[in-house]
PAGU-530539 format. One record per atom (N, C-alpha, C): residue in one letter; x, y, z. Coordinates in pm, whole numbers, padded with zeros to 5 digits, always signed. Example, Ala and Ser with C-alpha at 12.3 -4.5 7.8 and 13.67 -1.06 7.14 Angstrom:
// PAGU-530539
A+01319-00569+00780;A+01230-00450+00780;A+01320-00330+00780;S+01285-00225+00708;S+01367-00106+00714;S+01290+00003+00787;
***
This chain:
// PAGU-530539
M-06094-01856+12930;M-05964-01827+12869;M-05979-01794+12721;V-06068-01867+12652;V-06087-01843+12510;V-06137-01700+12486;R-06231-01656+12572;R-06284-01520+12557;R-06174-01417+12581;W-06089-01441+12682;W-05979-01348+12710;W-05881-01344+12594;N-05853-01461+12535;N-05761-01466+12421;N-05815-01384+12304;R-05944-01396+12279;R-06004-01323+12168;R-06000-01172+12194;L-06030-01134+12319;L-06027-00991+12353;L-05886-00936+12337;A-05787-01012+12383;A-05649-00967+12370;A-05608-00958+12224;G-05657-01051+12143;G-05625-01049+12001;G-05682-00928+11929;V-05798-00879+11976;V-05859-00761+11916;V-05792-00634+11966;L-05761-00631+12096;L-05706-00509+12154;L-05562-00482+12113;S-05482-00587+12091;S-05340-00565+12064;S-05315-00483+11938;P-05383-00508+11824;P-05360-00421+11709;P-05413-00279+11730;L-05522-00265+11807;L-05574-00131+11834;L-05475-00050+11917;V-05415-00115+12016;V-05313-00049+12098;V-05193-00012+12012;A-05156-00103+11920;A-05042-00075+11831;A-05069+00046+11743;V-05190+00056+11690;V-05225+00171+11605;V-05221+00300+11685;A-05278+00296+11806;A-05278+00416+11891;A-05135+00458+11925;A-05050+00361+11956;A-04911+00392+11988;A-04837+00447+11867;A-04868+00394+11748;A-04805+00444+11626;A-04843+00589+11600;F-04969+00624+11623;F-05011+00763+11606;F-04942+00853+11709;L-04919+00800+11829;L-04847+00877+11929;L-04703+00904+11884;V-04637+00801+11831;V-04501+00818+11780;V-04501+00916+11663;G-04600+00902+11574;G-04611+00995+11463;G-04629+01138+11510;G-04707+01155+11618;G-04726+01288+11674;G-04597+01348+11725;L-04513+01263+11784;L-04383+01311+11831;L-04295+01355+11714;V-04303+01280+11603;V-04227+01318+11483;V-04276+01453+11431;V-04408+01472+11431;V-04465+01598+11385;V-04420+01713+11474;L-04418+01691+11604;L-04371+01793+11696;L-04226+01829+11669;A-04146+01727+11639;A-04005+01752+11609;A-03988+01837+11484;I-04081+01823+11389;I-04077+01902+11266;I-04121+02046+11291;G-04199+02065+11400;G-04245+02199+11433;G-04391+02223+11401;E-04466+02116+11373;E-04608+02127+11343;E-04690+02077+11461;S-04819+02100+11453;S-04912+02054+11556;S-04967+01917+11518;P-04949+01814+11602;P-05004+01682+11569;P-05155+01684+11552;I-05223+01763+11634;I-05370+01769+11624;I-05410+01824+11488;R-05343+01928+11444;R-05374+01987+11314;R-05344+01889+11201;I-05230+01823+11209;I-05190+01730+11101;I-05287+01613+11092;Y-05322+01557+11206;Y-05414+01443+11203;Y-05555+01486+11161;A-05593+01608+11196;A-05723+01660+11151;A-05726+01672+10999;I-05617+01721+10942;I-05608+01733+10796;I-05607+01594+10732;L-05535+01501+10794;L-05527+01364+10739;L-05666+01301+10732;F-05740+01307+10842;F-05871+01243+10844;F-05974+01323+10765;R-05953+01454+10752;R-06042+01533+10666;R-06025+01490+10521;G-05901+01463+10480;G-05879+01416+10344;G-05944+01283+10316;A-05951+01198+10420;A-06010+01065+10401;A-06161+01064+10415;F-06213+01141+10511;F-06356+01133+10542;F-06431+01264+10524;G-06360+01369+10480;G-06424+01500+10470;G-06516+01516+10351;S-06518+01420+10262;S-06604+01428+10143;S-06633+01288+10091;V-06734+01279+10008;V-06766+01150+09945;V-06651+01107+09855;D-06588+01204+09791;D-06474+01174+09705;D-06360+01110+09786;G-06336+01164+09907;G-06232+01108+09992;G-06262+00966+10033;V-06386+00939+10071;V-06425+00804+10109;V-06408+00709+09990;G-06443+00756+09871;G-06425+00673+09751;G-06280+00638+09730;H-06190+00734+09752;H-06047+00706+09737;H-05997+00611+09846;V-06052+00621+09966;V-06015+00527+10073;V-06047+00384+10031;L-06168+00363+09980;L-06209+00230+09937;L-06126+00183+09817;F-06097+00275+09726;F-06016+00240+09610;F-05876+00198+09652;N-05815+00272+09743;N-05681+00239+09790;N-05679+00112+09874;A-05788+00086+09944;A-05795-00034+10028;A-05816-00161+09948;C-05879-00147+09832;C-05919-00265+09754;C-05802-00359+09721;P-05694-00313+09656;P-05585-00405+09626;P-05516-00457+09751;L-05518-00379+09860;L-05456-00424+09984;L-05536-00538+10046;I-05665-00541+10023;I-05747-00653+10072;I-05701-00782+10005;F-05686-00779+09874;F-05642-00900+09803;F-05501-00941+09847;A-05411-00844+09854;A-05273-00874+09893;A-05267-00925+10037;G-05347-00866+10125;G-05350-00911+10264;G-05407-01051+10279;L-05512-01081+10204;L-05570-01216+10207;L-05469-01320+10159;A-05389-01284+10060;A-05289-01376+10009;A-05191-01416+10118;V-05141-01318+10192;V-05045-01346+10299;V-05112-01420+10414;A-05232-01376+10452;A-05301-01434+10566;A-05338-01580+10541;F-05384-01613+10420;F-05425-01750+10392;F-05305-01844+10400;A-05195-01803+10339;A-05075-01887+10344;A-05026-01903+10487;F-05033-01795+10564;F-04986-01801+10702;F-05066-01902+10783;R-05194-01916+10752;R-05277-02015+10821;R-05227-02157+10800;A-05155-02178+10692;A-05095-02310+10666;A-04951-02317+10715;G-04909-02216+10790;G-04773-02213+10840;G-04672-02168+10737;L-04719-02099+10632;L-04632-02056+10523;L-04623-01904+10522;F-04503-01853+10501;F-04482-01709+10495;F-04464-01670+10349;N-04575-01639+10284;N-04573-01605+10142;N-04543-01457+10125;I-04418-01425+10093;I-04384-01285+10066;I-04365-01265+09915;G-04427-01353+09839;G-04419-01343+09693;G-04542-01282+09630;G-04623-01213+09711;G-04744-01154+09657;G-04718-01056+09545;E-04604-00986+09551;E-04572-00889+09447;E-04558-00959+09312;G-04483-01068+09308;G-04468-01141+09183;G-04598-01204+09138;Q-04674-01257+09231;Q-04800-01323+09197;Q-04902-01224+09143;L-04906-01104+09197;L-05001-01006+09144;L-04957-00954+09008;Y-04825-00949+08983;Y-04777-00910+08851;Y-04818-01013+08746;I-04796-01141+08777;I-04833-01246+08681;I-04984-01250+08663;G-05058-01244+08772;G-05203-01245+08762;G-05255-01128+08680;S-05196-01011+08699;S-05239-00893+08625;S-05203-00903+08478;F-05085-00958+08449;F-05046-00971+08309;F-05135-01072+08237;V-05161-01185+08302;V-05249-01285+08241;V-05389-01228+08221;C-05435-01148+08317;C-05566-01084+08306;C-05569-00990+08185;A-05464-00908+08170;A-05458-00816+08056;A-05450-00892+07924;W-05369-00998+07923;W-05358-01079+07801;W-05493-01138+07763;A-05566-01189+07863;A-05699-01245+07835;A-05792-01136+07783;G-05781-01015+07837;G-05864-00905+07789;G-05835-00871+07645;L-05708-00879+07605;L-05672-00853+07465;L-05720-00965+07373;A-05725-01086+07426;A-05765-01200+07344;A-05916-01212+07328;L-05991-01144+07416;L-06137-01158+07416;L-06207-01036+07358;V-06141-00967+07268;V-06201-00849+07206;V-06333-00887+07138;G-06436-00811+07167;G-06566-00836+07106;G-06655-00928+07186;V-06601-00992+07290;V-06682-01082+07372;V-06768-00999+07467;P-06895-01033+07485;P-06982-00955+07574;P-06927-00949+07716;A-06957-00838+07784;A-06901-00815+07917;A-06942-00924+08015;W-07065-00976+08005;W-07111-01075+08102;W-07036-01206+08089;I-06970-01226+07976;I-06883-01344+07959;I-06738-01308+07989;A-06693-01191+07940;A-06553-01153+07952;A-06512-01126+08097;I-06599-01061+08174;I-06562-01023+08311;I-06533-01146+08397;P-06621-01248+08400;P-06585-01368+08479;P-06459-01437+08429;L-06439-01439+08297;L-06320-01505+08242;L-06193-01431+08282;L-06196-01297+08282;L-06078-01221+08322;L-06050-01235+08471;I-06154-01244+08552;I-06134-01266+08695;I-06068-01402+08718;L-06117-01503+08648;L-06058-01637+08659;L-05914-01638+08608;A-05888-01563+08501;A-05753-01557+08447;A-05657-01493+08547;A-05701-01387+08614;A-05617-01321+08714;A-05586-01415+08829;A-05690-01483+08879;A-05669-01577+08989;A-05581-01694+08947;A-05604-01744+08825;A-05525-01858+08777;A-05379-01821+08759;G-05353-01701+08708;G-05214-01657+08690;G-05140-01647+08822;G-05203-01584+08920;G-05140-01574+09052;G-05125-01708+09119;G-05227-01792+09108;G-05221-01924+09170;G-05116-02013+09108;L-05104-02009+08975;L-05004-02090+08907;L-04863-02047+08948;W-04841-01917+08956;W-04708-01867+08994;W-04674-01907+09138;A-04774-01903+09226;A-04751-01940+09365;A-04733-02091+09382;S-04785-02169+09288;S-04772-02315+09301;S-04626-02360+09291;I-04542-02283+09222;I-04402-02322+09204;I-04329-02327+09338;P-04328-02218+09418;P-04267-02230+09551;P-04340-02327+09642;G-04471-02346+09619;G-04546-02444+09697;G-04494-02585+09674;V-04472-02619+09549;V-04420-02752+09516;V-04278-02768+09568;L-04196-02666+09552;L-04058-02673+09600;L-04054-02691+09752;K-04147-02627+09822;K-04155-02641+09967;K-04202-02781+10004;A-04309-02827+09940;A-04367-02956+09976;A-04281-03074+09935;R-04219-03063+09818;R-04145-03178+09765;R-04001-03183+09812;F-03936-03066+09821;F-03794-03065+09852;F-03760-02992+09983;G-03860-02934+10047;G-03836-02867+10174;G-03766-02734+10163;V-03762-02676+10043;V-03697-02546+10023;V-03784-02438+10088;H-03723-02353+10167;H-03802-02255+10243;H-03875-02160+10149;E-04003-02138+10179;E-04088-02057+10090;E-04046-01910+10087;V-03982-01861+10192;V-03939-01721+10192;V-03837-01697+10081;I-03739-01786+10071;I-03637-01773+09966;I-03702-01790+09829;N-03787-01891+09815;N-03853-01917+09687;N-03933-01797+09640;T-04016-01745+09728;T-04107-01638+09686;T-04032-01508+09657;I-03926-01481+09733;I-03846-01362+09703;I-03789-01370+09561;M-03730-01484+09528;M-03670-01499+09396;M-03776-01497+09286;M-03893-01554+09314;M-04000-01555+09215;M-04052-01414+09189;N-04042-01325+09288;N-04080-01185+09266;N-03995-01123+09156;F-03863-01140+09166;F-03773-01083+09067;F-03801-01139+08928;I-03826-01270+08923;I-03851-01334+08792;I-03980-01281+08732;A-04085-01269+08814;A-04215-01223+08764;A-04207-01081+08711;I-04144-00992+08787;I-04134-00853+08746;I-04050-00840+08619;G-03939-00913+08614;G-03854-00909+08494;G-03923-00969+08373;L-03994-01080+08393;L-04062-01146+08282;L-04173-01059+08224;T-04257-01004+08310;T-04366-00919+08259;T-04311-00792+08194;S-04202-00739+08248;S-04141-00620+08188;S-04091-00650+08048;Y-04027-00765+08032;Y-03977-00803+07899;Y-04092-00819+07801;L-04198-00887+07843;L-04310-00912+07753;L-04380-00783+07712;V-04397-00693+07809;V-04465-00566+07777;V-04381-00481+07683;I-04252-00474+07709;I-04164-00387+07630;I-04137-00444+07491;N-04122-00575+07481;N-04076-00635+07356;N-04184-00707+07275;V-04297-00738+07338;V-04399-00816+07267;V-04533-00745+07262;F-04579-00692+07374;F-04715-00640+07383;F-04723-00489+07393;K-04614-00419+07375;K-04615-00275+07392;K-04705-00207+07289;E-04780-00108+07337;E-04868-00033+07249;E-04785+00047+07147;A-04820+00034+07022;A-04744+00100+06916;A-04754+00251+06929;G-04639+00318+06907;G-04636+00463+06908;G-04634+00525+07046;Q-04616+00444+07150;Q-04614+00495+07287;Q-04475+00480+07348;M-04429+00582+07417;M-04303+00571+07489;M-04321+00493+07620;T-04440+00505+07678;T-04468+00436+07804;T-04479+00286+07780;P-04409+00203+07858;P-04418+00057+07840;P-04551+00005+07894;Q-04647-00009+07807;Q-04779-00055+07845;Q-04845-00126+07727;T-04944-00208+07759;T-05020-00274+07653;T-05127-00178+07601;V-05190-00217+07492;V-05304-00139+07446;V-05419-00157+07545;E-05514-00069+07537;E-05628-00075+07629;E-05712-00200+07603;I-05750-00268+07711;I-05840-00382+07694;I-05983-00329+07688;T-06056-00374+07591;T-06195-00329+07575;T-06294-00433+07625;A-06247-00556+07648;A-06334-00662+07698;A-06307-00682+07847;G-06412-00691+07924;G-06396-00723+08066;G-06367-00606+08155;Q-06394-00484+08110;Q-06374-00369+08197;Q-06480-00367+08307;L-06435-00342+08430;L-06530-00328+08540;L-06580-00184+08547;P-06708-00164+08570;P-06761-00026+08572;P-06721+00048+08698;R-06703+00177+08686;R-06683+00260+08804;R-06817+00278+08875;L-06811+00305+09004;L-06933+00308+09085;L-06994+00447+09099;A-06927+00547+09041;A-06980+00682+09056;A-07121+00693+08997;G-07141+00637+08878;G-07272+00646+08814;G-07383+00582+08897;P-07370+00453+08935;P-07474+00391+09017;P-07495+00461+09151;L-07389+00507+09215;L-07403+00573+09344;L-07473+00708+09331;R-07442+00781+09225;R-07509+00910+09203;R-07657+00889+09174;A-07688+00774+09113;A-07828+00745+09082;A-07912+00724+09209;I-07848+00684+09318;I-07922+00664+09443;I-07896+00778+09542;G-07839+00887+09493;G-07825+01006+09576;G-07692+01024+09645;I-07594+00940+09617;I-07460+00957+09676;I-07373+01029+09574;P-07332+01153+09601;P-07267+01236+09498;P-07117+01207+09482;L-07085+01086+09446;L-06945+01051+09419;L-06905+01111+09285;P-06797+01191+09281;P-06757+01252+09154;P-06729+01147+09046;L-06763+01181+08923;L-06745+01087+08813;L-06598+01051+08792;A-06508+01139+08833;A-06365+01112+08815;A-06309+01019+08923;N-06386+00988+09025;N-06336+00902+09132;N-06309+00762+09078;P-06194+00701+09111;P-06157+00571+09052;P-06222+00449+09115;L-06304+00468+09219;L-06367+00353+09283;L-06450+00275+09181;N-06428+00145+09177;N-06496+00062+09077;N-06549-00066+09140;A-06610-00149+09057;A-06677-00270+09107;A-06582-00372+09167;S-06452-00351+09155;S-06357-00443+09216;S-06372-00450+09368;I-06420-00342+09429;I-06439-00343+09574;I-06542-00448+09613;L-06639-00471+09527;L-06739-00575+09554;L-06675-00713+09545;I-06583-00731+09451;I-06510-00857+09439;I-06421-00877+09562;A-06361-00769+09612;A-06278-00778+09731;A-06359-00823+09852;L-06479-00770+09868;L-06565-00811+09979;L-06606-00957+09963;A-06632-00999+09840;A-06664-01139+09815;A-06544-01228+09847;A-06423-01180+09818;A-06302-01257+09847;A-06283-01275+09997;I-06317-01172+10074;I-06308-01184+10220;I-06402-01294+10270;W-06525-01291+10220;W-06620-01396+10259;W-06570-01532+10215;L-06517-01542+10094;L-06469-01670+10042;L-06354-01724+10127;A-06260-01637+10164;A-06148-01681+10247;A-06198-01731+10382;W-06292-01658+10441;W-06350-01701+10569;W-06421-01836+10553;F-06499-01850+10447;F-06574-01973+10426;F-06480-02092+10407;I-06376-02074+10327;I-06281-02183+10303;I-06212-02224+10432;L-06167-02125+10509;L-06089-02156+10629;L-06173-02218+10740;Y-06297-02175+10755;Y-06374-02215+10873;Y-06498-02299+10843;R-06526-02322+10716;R-06646-02398+10685;R-06621-02513+10586;T-06497-02544+10558;T-06466-02653+10465;T-06361-02746+10526;T-06359-02870+10477;T-06260-02966+10522;T-06120-02919+10485;F-06106-02863+10365;F-05976-02813+10323;F-05927-02703+10417;G-06015-02613+10458;G-05976-02508+10551;G-05931-02564+10685;Y-06000-02668+10732;Y-05959-02733+10856;Y-05819-02793+10840;E-05794-02854+10727;E-05662-02912+10702;E-05554-02804+10695;V-05587-02691+10632;V-05492-02580+10626;V-05455-02533+10766;R-05555-02513+10850;R-05528-02465+10985;R-05456-02569+11069;A-05489-02696+11048;A-05421-02803+11122;A-05274-02811+11084;V-05245-02801+10956;V-05105-02804+10910;V-05030-02683+10964;G-05095-02569+10967;G-05031-02449+11018;G-04999-02457+11165;L-05085-02524+11242;L-05063-02536+11386;L-04957-02641+11419;N-04964-02757+11353;N-04870-02865+11384;N-04867-02963+11267;P-04772-02948+11175;P-04768-03036+11057;P-04754-03184+11093;Q-04675-03214+11195;Q-04655-03354+11233;Q-04783-03416+11285;A-04853-03344+11371;A-04980-03394+11424;A-05083-03408+11312;A-05083-03311+11219;A-05176-03318+11107;A-05150-03442+11021;E-05023-03469+10998;E-04988-03589+10919;E-05027-03716+10991;N-05006-03719+11122;N-05046-03836+11201;N-05197-03857+11200;A-05270-03747+11181;A-05416-03755+11176;A-05467-03794+11037;G-05377-03815+10943;G-05418-03859+10810;G-05428-03749+10706;I-05385-03628+10741;I-05390-03518+10646;I-05267-03523+10555;N-05291-03506+10426;N-05180-03502+10330;N-05116-03364+10338;V-05008-03353+10414;V-04946-03224+10441;V-04890-03161+10313;R-04825-03242+10230;R-04765-03188+10107;R-04871-03129+10016;R-04979-03202+09998;R-05086-03154+09911;R-05148-03026+09968;T-05166-03021+10100;T-05225-02904+10163;T-05137-02782+10146;I-05005-02801+10158;I-04912-02689+10140;I-04921-02632+10000;V-04921-02720+09900;V-04927-02674+09762;V-05059-02602+09735;L-05171-02662+09778;L-05301-02600+09753;L-05317-02468+09828;A-05262-02460+09949;A-05269-02335+10024;A-05193-02224+09951;M-05078-02259+09894;M-05003-02159+09818;M-05078-02119+09692;V-05144-02213+09627;V-05221-02181+09507;V-05334-02084+09540;V-05408-02112+09647;V-05517-02023+09686;V-05462-01885+09725;S-05350-01886+09798;S-05286-01760+09836;S-05248-01679+09712;G-05185-01742+09616;G-05147-01673+09493;G-05267-01625+09414;A-05376-01702+09418;A-05498-01661+09348;A-05553-01531+09405;F-05551-01518+09539;F-05595-01393+09600;F-05507-01277+09555;A-05375-01301+09552;A-05284-01194+09507;A-05312-01157+09362;G-05337-01256+09278;G-05366-01229+09138;G-05490-01144+09117;L-05584-01151+09212;L-05708-01075+09199;L-05687-00925+09215;V-05567-00883+09252;V-05535-00740+09248;V-05563-00684+09109;A-05552-00768+09008;A-05577-00727+08870;A-05719-00676+08849;T-05814-00725+08927;T-05951-00679+08907;T-05964-00529+08932;N-05882-00478+09026;N-05884-00334+09052;N-05791-00260+08957;E-05667-00306+08948;E-05565-00232+08875;E-05582-00241+08723;I-05622-00357+08673;I-05632-00377+08527;I-05775-00360+08478;M-05868-00432+08540;M-06005-00432+08491;M-06083-00306+08531;G-06051-00251+08648;G-06132-00141+08697;G-06071-00003+08683;F-05937+00005+08674;F-05872+00136+08679;F-05793+00167+08553;R-05685+00094+08527;R-05597+00128+08416;R-05648+00078+08282;H-05718-00038+08284;H-05767-00102+08162;H-05653-00140+08067;R-05537-00163+08123;R-05419-00207+08048;R-05315-00250+08150;F-05214-00323+08102;F-05102-00359+08191;F-04992-00257+08170;L-04951-00194+08279;L-04845-00094+08277;L-04723-00152+08347;D-04609-00146+08283;D-04486-00200+08341;D-04457-00132+08476;N-04424-00214+08575;N-04392-00163+08710;N-04506-00081+08769;F-04629-00126+08752;F-04745-00051+08799;F-04761-00058+08951;S-04711-00164+09013;S-04734-00181+09156;S-04633-00101+09238;S-04683-00032+09337;S-04597+00043+09428;S-04574-00038+09555;G-04539-00165+09538;G-04514-00251+09654;G-04639-00306+09718;L-04746-00324+09640;L-04871-00374+09697;L-04854-00511+09761;G-04775-00598+09697;G-04755-00731+09752;G-04688-00728+09888;F-04593-00639+09905;F-04524-00628+10033;F-04612-00560+10137;M-04694-00464+10094;M-04788-00402+10186;M-04890-00503+10237;G-04916-00606+10157;G-05007-00711+10200;G-04957-00781+10326;I-04824-00790+10342;I-04768-00850+10463;I-04808-00766+10584;A-04793-00635+10571;A-04829-00547+10681;A-04978-00555+10712;V-05060-00559+10608;V-05205-00568+10627;V-05242-00697+10699;A-05182-00808+10657;A-05212-00936+10720;A-05168-00939+10866;L-05050-00886+10894;L-05002-00884+11033;L-05093-00800+11121;L-05129-00681+11073;L-05217-00594+11151;L-05354-00657+11167;G-05400-00731+11067;G-05530-00796+11072;G-05528-00930+11140;K-05418-00965+11206;K-05404-01091+11279;K-05429-01213+11192;N-05402-01198+11062;N-05414-01308+10966;N-05554-01369+10963;T-05655-01285+10981;T-05794-01328+10967;T-05858-01247+10855;P-05953-01303+10783;P-06017-01229+10673;P-06080-01097+10717;V-06153-01098+10828;V-06216-00974+10875;V-06111-00874+10920;G-06007-00923+10986;G-05899-00835+11029;G-05829-00771+10911;V-05812-00847+10803;V-05751-00792+10681;V-05835-00678+10627;L-05965-00691+10631;L-06054-00584+10583;L-06029-00454+10659;F-06030-00461+10791;F-06013-00339+10871;F-05872-00282+10857;A-05772-00369+10848;A-05635-00320+10831;A-05619-00252+10696;A-05677-00309+10591;A-05669-00248+10458;A-05740-00113+10456;L-05852-00104+10524;L-05924+00024+10531;L-05840+00129+10605;L-05772+00088+10712;L-05685+00181+10784;L-05575+00233+10693;F-05510+00143+10620;F-05405+00186+10529;F-05462+00270+10415;G-05584+00239+10374;G-05649+00322+10273;G-05672+00463+10322;V-05711+00476+10449;V-05729+00608+10510;V-05596+00683+10513;L-05491+00615+10557;L-05361+00681+10566;L-05310+00725+10429;N-05323+00637+10330;N-05275+00671+10196;N-05354+00785+10133;T-05484+00789+10160;T-05568+00895+10104;T-05541+01029+10173;G-05536+01026+10307;G-05514+01149+10381;G-05374+01204+10365;A-05278+01117+10327;A-05139+01161+10312;A-05126+01271+10207;L-05207+01265+10103;L-05200+01367+09998;L-05239+01503+10052;E-05344+01508+10134;E-05385+01635+10195;E-05274+01690+10285;V-05213+01602+10363;V-05106+01645+10452;V-04989+01701+10372;D-04956+01633+10262;D-04842+01675+10180;D-04868+01811+10114;V-04992+01835+10074;V-05025+01957+10001;V-05040+02077+10094;F-05105+02058+10208;F-05144+02173+10291;F-05056+02196+10413;T-04952+02114+10431;T-04863+02133+10546;T-04718+02117+10502;D-04629+02141+10595;D-04486+02120+10570;D-04441+01980+10608;V-04535+01896+10650;V-04503+01759+10688;V-04504+01672+10562;P-04397+01601+10531;P-04395+01517+10411;P-04488+01398+10424;R-04536+01349+10313;R-04628+01234+10316;R-04558+01107+10362;E-04424+01110+10368;E-04351+00995+10419;E-04383+00967+10566;L-04446+01067+10633;L-04491+01043+10769;L-04583+00921+10775;I-04661+00902+10669;I-04753+00789+10666;I-04675+00658+10665;L-04563+00656+10595;L-04479+00536+10596;L-04427+00509+10737;V-04395+00617+10809;V-04350+00601+10948;V-04462+00538+11032;L-04584+00590+11016;L-04698+00535+11091;L-04719+00388+11060;Q-04714+00353+10932;Q-04735+00214+10893;Q-04626+00124+10949;A-04500+00169+10939;A-04389+00087+10985;A-04394+00068+11136;V-04417+00177+11210;V-04423+00168+11356;V-04539+00079+11399;T-04652+00091+11330;T-04767+00006+11362;T-04732-00141+11352;I-04669-00179+11242;I-04636-00320+11222;I-04534-00367+11323;I-04433-00284+11352;I-04333-00322+11453;I-04401-00347+11588;L-04491-00258+11625;L-04559-00273+11753;L-04653-00393+11753;V-04716-00422+11639;V-04801-00541+11630;V-04719-00667+11650;V-04603-00673+11584;V-04517-00792+11597;V-04469-00807+11741;V-04425-00696+11801;V-04381-00702+11941;V-04498-00742+12031;G-04614-00682+12008;G-04731-00716+12088;G-04770-00862+12075;N-04762-00917+11954;N-04794-01057+11934;N-04701-01147+12014;E-04572-01112+12015;E-04475-01193+12088;E-04500-01186+12238;V-04524-01064+12288;V-04553-01049+12431;V-04680-01123+12468;L-04782-01109+12384;L-04909-01176+12410;L-04892-01327+12408;A-04815-01378+12312;A-04793-01523+12303;A-04724-01575+12429;R-04626-01501+12479;R-04556-01543+12600;R-04651-01545+12719;K-04735-01443+12731;K-04829-01438+12842;K-04931-01552+12833;L-04974-01583+12710;L-05070-01692+12694;L-05007-01825+12731;R-04880-01845+12691;R-04814-01971+12726;R-04797-01981+12878;A-04760-01869+12941;A-04746-01871+13087;A-04880-01896+13155;R-04985-01836+13102;R-05118-01854+13160;R-05165-01998+13146;E-05143-02056+13027;E-05183-02196+13005;E-05104-02290+13094;A-04975-02261+13112;A-04893-02346+13199;A-04941-02337+13343;R-04978-02216+13386;R-05027-02199+13523;R-05159-02272+13545;V-05248-02263+13446;V-05377-02333+13457;V-05355-02483+13460;A-05262-02533+13378;A-05234-02676+13376;A-05178-02724+13509;L-05089-02644+13571;L-05033-02681+13701;L-05140-02681+13809;E-05230-02580+13804;E-05337-02576+13903;E-05430-02696+13887;A-05459-02733+13760;A-05545-02850+13736;A-05478-02978+13785;A-05346-02987+13762;A-05275-03108+13809;A-05274-03113+13960;G-05260-02995+14026;G-05260-02992+14172;G-05394-03034+14230;E-05502-02987+14165;E-05635-03025+14212;E-05661-03173+14192;A-05609-03229+14081;A-05630-03370+14053;A-05558-03459+14153;S-05441-03411+14198;S-05365-03491+14294;S-05422-03477+14436;
***
């Protein structure tokens, strides 16, 4: 049964993706275009060149962090939809640390800025965590409201306190300490002709390390066992001696820290400054990534790569066809709807299967 459950868990998102592409193809037909041609252009934009692959990885990088944030909290039975606010705070704290560490060598500044980003996101997430653990206030309401506060707070600080002088754009000055290098130079040195203008940077390596770290925490530590136990059955976990309140707060802190690490790509590796309203809904896209990835670290990686492919190829579709790039939003939305429906159907079948096995075992025992 365990093997069947795992196989079903892998196949259900794949079926959802295939069905979403089928629905997208019907939309393309309704517009008057050829689905085969449109999808060929989409995947050519993503995989037709080294530059395209670099953009896929670049687009996937922040989604990995955002997806891990949602997935980790979900393992504790928490629905953290505050990734948007947490990544804003983490990014602002990261930029502030970069401004404060002017002149500090990169080998010191880079780890400090990474820690600052994680600490900012984790601290912001701890507030709804404490409210949930101490007063039972639902984390969905808390995190939604914290998103508005975070975006408004960082906007005020950038516009009124840290704005670069002489600029109309609400942004900080460029941080010179803790910049992550782009990967075009090293890759070209080993024969991979990634254009120098490609934005792919060393943050992708941090994202891969974060995936391993999330996996290690969840499946190789006592804390990870407690997180999963609380997520499965808080009452049973408490009866087993697990401090449920503490686990909830710490799970939210770790979740927020992953969201804050979006700053490693957006601030340290790409913009090198904090730009007001820089996120295009990355925190909310993390929910979709986590759902498609079945709330597992490895699943988050593949889901983020899929969304990276769609986002990269969408530009080619928009430029060379009459199909708007909003088609990609349709694909993403339909995929998530089908994943949620598939999860519910699968859960019902698993419960029915377990009940049938239990009845057969009871019959044999009698």
